[in-house]
C-alpha positions as CSV (number, residue, x, y, z in Angstrom):
1,M,6.8,0.4,-32.9
2,N,3.8,-0.5,-31.1
3,W,4.0,-0.3,-27.3
4,L,3.4,-3.6,-25.8
5,L,6.3,-4.5,-28.5
6,A,8.4,-1.9,-27.0
7,L,7.6,-2.8,-23.2
8,F,7.9,-6.6,-24.4
9,L,11.4,-5.7,-25.8
10,S,12.2,-3.9,-22.6
11,I,11.4,-6.6,-19.8
12,V,13.3,-9.4,-22.5
13,I,16.6,-7.7,-23.1
14,S,16.8,-6.5,-19.4
15,Y,16.3,-10.4,-18.7
16,L,18.6,-11.5,-20.9
17,L,21.4,-8.9,-20.3
18,G,20.8,-10.2,-16.3
19,S,21.2,-13.6,-17.7
20,I,24.6,-12.9,-18.5
21,N,26.4,-14.3,-15.3
22,F,29.9,-13.2,-15.2
23,A,31.0,-15.7,-12.0
24,V,30.2,-18.6,-14.1
25,I,32.1,-17.2,-17.0
26,V,35.0,-15.2,-15.0
27,S,35.3,-18.7,-13.1
28,K,35.3,-20.8,-16.5
29,I,38.1,-19.0,-17.7
30,F,40.5,-18.6,-15.0
31,T,39.9,-22.5,-13.7
32,R,38.1,-23.9,-16.7
33,E,35.4,-25.0,-13.9
34,D,32.1,-23.6,-13.2
35,V,32.0,-21.8,-9.7
36,R,28.6,-23.0,-9.0
37,N,30.1,-26.3,-8.2
38,M,33.1,-24.4,-6.0
39,G,33.0,-23.4,-2.7
40,S,29.2,-22.7,-1.1
41,G,27.8,-23.3,-5.2
42,N,26.7,-19.9,-5.5
43,A,27.3,-17.8,-8.7
44,G,28.1,-14.4,-7.4
45,M,31.3,-12.2,-6.5
46,T,31.6,-13.6,-2.9
47,N,32.2,-17.5,-4.2
48,V,34.4,-16.4,-6.5
49,I,36.7,-14.7,-4.2
50,R,36.7,-17.0,-2.1
51,S,37.2,-20.2,-4.4
52,V,39.2,-18.6,-7.7
53,G,40.6,-15.6,-6.0
54,L,40.2,-11.9,-5.8
55,L,40.9,-10.7,-9.2
56,P,38.0,-12.7,-10.6
57,G,35.9,-11.4,-8.1
58,I,36.6,-7.6,-8.9
59,I,36.2,-8.3,-12.9
60,T,32.8,-10.3,-11.1
61,F,31.4,-7.7,-9.5
62,L,32.4,-4.9,-12.4
63,G,30.8,-7.3,-15.3
64,D,27.3,-7.5,-12.6
65,F,27.3,-4.0,-12.2
66,L,27.5,-2.8,-15.4
67,K,24.9,-5.2,-16.5
68,G,22.8,-3.4,-13.9
69,I,23.4,-0.3,-15.1
70,A,22.9,-1.0,-18.8
71,A,19.3,-2.2,-18.5
72,P,17.7,0.3,-16.9
73,V,19.5,2.7,-18.9
74,I,18.8,1.2,-22.3
75,G,14.6,1.1,-21.2
76,K,15.1,5.0,-19.9
77,Y,16.2,6.3,-22.8
78,L,15.7,4.2,-25.8
79,L,12.4,1.6,-25.5
80,F,10.4,2.8,-22.5
81,P,9.9,6.7,-24.3
82,I,7.9,4.6,-26.8
83,V,5.6,2.1,-25.0
84,F,5.0,6.3,-23.0
85,E,4.0,7.8,-26.1
86,S,2.6,5.1,-27.8
87,A,0.4,3.2,-24.4
88,P,-3.2,4.0,-23.7
89,E,-3.2,7.4,-21.4
90,G,-4.3,5.5,-18.1
91,I,-1.4,3.0,-18.6
92,A,0.5,5.3,-19.9
93,T,1.0,6.8,-16.4
94,Y,2.7,3.7,-15.3
95,L,4.9,3.2,-18.0
96,S,7.0,6.5,-18.0
97,P,10.7,6.2,-18.6
98,T,11.6,7.0,-14.6
99,Y,8.9,3.9,-14.3
100,G,11.1,2.3,-16.7
101,L,14.3,2.4,-14.9
102,Y,12.0,0.1,-11.7
103,I,11.1,-2.3,-14.3
104,C,14.2,-2.6,-16.1
105,G,16.2,-3.0,-13.0
106,F,14.0,-5.5,-11.7
107,F,14.1,-7.9,-14.5
108,C,17.8,-7.7,-14.7
109,I,17.8,-8.3,-11.1
110,I,15.5,-11.8,-12.3
111,G,18.1,-12.5,-15.2
112,H,21.0,-12.7,-12.7
113,A,19.2,-15.0,-10.0
114,Y,17.7,-17.1,-12.7
115,P,19.9,-16.9,-15.9
116,I,18.5,-18.7,-18.7
117,F,21.7,-19.2,-20.1
118,F,23.0,-20.9,-17.3
119,G,20.0,-23.0,-16.6
120,F,18.5,-20.6,-14.3
121,R,20.9,-20.9,-11.7
122,G,22.1,-17.5,-10.8
123,G,23.7,-15.4,-7.9
124,K,22.1,-13.3,-5.3
125,G,21.9,-10.1,-7.7
126,V,23.6,-7.9,-4.9
127,S,25.9,-6.2,-6.8
128,T,23.9,-5.8,-9.8
129,S,20.8,-4.5,-7.3
130,I,23.3,-1.8,-6.2
131,A,23.9,-0.5,-9.7
132,V,20.2,-0.4,-10.6
133,L,19.7,1.4,-7.5
134,Y,21.9,4.1,-8.6
135,C,20.4,4.2,-12.0
136,I,16.5,5.0,-9.8
137,N,18.0,7.3,-7.1
138,W,22.0,7.8,-6.1
139,V,21.0,9.3,-2.6
140,V,19.3,6.0,-1.4
141,A,21.6,3.7,-3.3
142,T,24.5,5.6,-1.6
143,F,23.0,5.5,1.7
144,V,22.3,1.8,1.3
145,L,26.0,0.9,0.1
146,L,27.2,2.9,3.0
147,T,25.1,0.7,5.3
148,F,25.9,-2.5,3.4
149,L,29.9,-1.2,3.6
150,T,29.7,-0.2,7.2
151,I,28.1,-3.8,8.4
152,F,30.7,-5.8,6.1
153,L,33.9,-3.6,7.9
154,I,32.3,-4.8,11.4
155,T,31.1,-8.5,10.7
156,K,33.5,-9.7,7.4
157,I,30.2,-11.2,6.6
158,I,28.9,-10.0,3.0
159,S,25.2,-11.4,3.6
160,I,24.8,-9.3,6.5
161,G,24.8,-5.8,4.9
162,S,23.1,-7.4,1.4
163,I,20.4,-8.5,3.5
164,V,20.1,-5.4,5.8
165,G,20.9,-3.3,2.5
166,A,17.9,-4.6,0.6
167,F,15.6,-4.2,3.1
168,E,16.9,-0.6,3.7
169,F,16.6,0.3,0.0
170,S,12.5,-0.2,0.4
171,V,12.4,1.9,3.4
172,F,14.1,5.0,2.5
173,N,12.1,4.8,-0.8
174,L,8.9,5.1,1.0
175,L,10.2,7.7,3.1
176,I,11.5,9.7,0.3
177,N,8.4,9.5,-1.7
178,M,6.3,10.2,0.9
179,K,7.7,13.6,0.7
180,T,6.7,14.2,-2.8
181,D,3.3,15.1,-4.6
182,L,2.8,11.8,-6.2
183,P,-1.1,10.3,-6.4
184,M,-1.7,7.5,-3.8
185,G,-1.6,5.1,-7.3
186,E,1.4,6.2,-8.4
187,F,3.3,6.4,-4.9
188,V,1.9,2.7,-4.1
189,Y,3.2,1.6,-7.6
190,I,6.7,2.7,-6.6
191,I,6.6,1.1,-3.3
192,I,5.6,-2.4,-5.0
193,L,8.0,-1.8,-7.4
194,S,10.3,-1.8,-5.1
195,V,9.6,-4.2,-2.3
196,A,9.4,-6.5,-5.0
197,T,12.7,-5.5,-6.3
198,S,14.0,-6.0,-2.5
199,L,12.6,-9.2,-2.4
200,V,14.3,-11.0,-5.3
201,V,17.7,-10.3,-3.0
202,I,16.3,-10.6,0.4
203,L,14.8,-14.6,-1.1
204,K,17.8,-15.7,-2.8
205,H,19.5,-15.2,0.6
206,K,17.2,-17.4,2.4
207,Q,19.8,-20.3,2.9
208,N,22.5,-17.4,4.1
209,I,19.9,-16.2,6.9
210,I,19.1,-19.8,8.3
211,R,23.2,-20.2,8.3
212,L,23.3,-16.9,10.3
213,H,20.3,-18.1,12.5
214,R,22.6,-21.1,13.2
215,G,26.0,-19.2,13.8
216,E,27.7,-20.7,10.6
217,E,27.9,-18.3,8.1
218,K,31.3,-17.5,7.3
219,Q,33.3,-14.3,7.1
220,L,34.6,-13.6,3.3
221,S,38.5,-14.5,2.7
222,S,40.2,-15.1,-0.6
223,R,42.3,-18.7,-0.4
224,K,43.6,-17.7,-3.6
225,Q,45.5,-14.6,-5.0
226,G,44.2,-13.4,-8.4
């Protein structure tokens, strides 16, 4: 298989996996309604918990998390080895299976945020992003997750932990990779991919940031029991 075709398939498959929006699917199964027409209008776990119930919210989280595992794993073990082996030498350096984790994870998150199957109106990518981070670096992901959980337990507001966690991922990745012997070009490449991933999540929280500034962001609570 040509390396360009393998790279294209990696990106498309990751995006399509991300586009499977479990919040919309689960809400329609449980209520026959689209969760985007309920509560905050966001197609994500938090709004499902608030508007549909705890059990549907848990199912949504598991679906979004598992697709965030599937896309990087498919990329790293099935397609990016082909890309790496057949790409020109100078390009192959930046298309190794390890970097495939970042690339496929990024496009999976993009798919979640802007799903082709659901009119490009998706969720904020938190559950999927955590899964992607675990594929990339479980130590960094655990620090991010612990920060998220700590902030949530204190504030009961998911968006604060999500925004801080997204920012923290880029910072931790920077600090960890500074201690490696990576060539400068690859180091910069990793940081760009990390920042791009973080920015998708942060930008999807734009309205949450505005509400936080106004003191209007709501705490998480389940109005229904699943």
